[in-house]
Structure formats: C-alpha cells, structure tokens
N, C-alpha and C positions, 0 to 999 in steps of 0.2 A: 431581304425585304423587311423582315421582322426588326432588324437592327435599325433600319432607316425609320420605320414607324416609331420605334422607341425613342430614337434621337429627336424626331420631330415633336413628339408629345412632350419630351423633357424640355426642349427649347421653348415651346409654347407655354408650358407651365412656369418656367423660370421667368419668361418675359411678363406673363400676367401677374405673377407675384411681386415683381420688381416695380410695378406701376403703383403710385399712390392712389388711394381712392379719392373721388371727387370731394366728399365732405372733409376728409383729412387734409387734402391740399388746400381747401378753402379756409380751414380753421386757423391756420397760422403756423408759427414755428414749432409748437408743441404737438400739433396734429389733433388736438382735441379742445373743444370749447365746452366748458361746464354748462349744464342746464341752467336756465334762468328762473328756476323755481325755488320757492322758500322751503318746501317740504316734499319728500318723496312719498307718494301714496301707493298703497298696495298692501301685501300681506306681511311686510316686515322682513322679507327675504333679501332685499336689495337696497343698497344705498351707494353713495359715491364719496370720494375724497379728492381734494385738489392739492393736498400737501402731504402725500405719502402716508396717510393714515393718522396724522396727528389730530385731525378733527374729521368727523363724519357728518354728512348732510342729515338733518333730522328726518325721521320717518313718521308715518301716521300710526305705527304700532311698534312694539318691541322687536328688535332684530332677532332673528332665529338663526342658529347655526352659522357662525362666522366662518367664511372662507375668503380667500383672496385671489383675485385675478389681476395680474399685472399687464399693462399695455393694452387692455381692451379698449377698442375705440368704437 
C-alpha cells in the first residue's frame, strides 16, 4: 500500500510540474513578459534584465548585494 501511495504522489507531482503556468503560457515563446514600468521601486534589492545582465532596469535606490536567479518567472 505504501508503494502505491508513493507512486501516485510521484505521478501527480510529475504531472503538476510538467504543466505550464497560465501566465507563462500566455506570455509567449519565452514564457515571460517584462514589466511595462520605467523604474523598479523598492529598497534596491531587486531589479530585472531582459538581455542576460548586459543592462539592468533602473531602480529607485542603489542596488544592494547582487545575486542572480536564472529562469525566475
């Protein structure tokens, strides 16, 4: 019984993870539509790039502690 439960949970998880999210599916071939804002507001901890880091969206304050997250949607 435990094996069946494990197999069912694994199958459901695999199926759920294989489905594209609705916003990603609606965004187009890249799966992400960049925000339509001129500046990122906040504490300077977050910005975004659309060209693999060559340029960063301007922020309302100085960026703090640079870290990278690839493929975040």
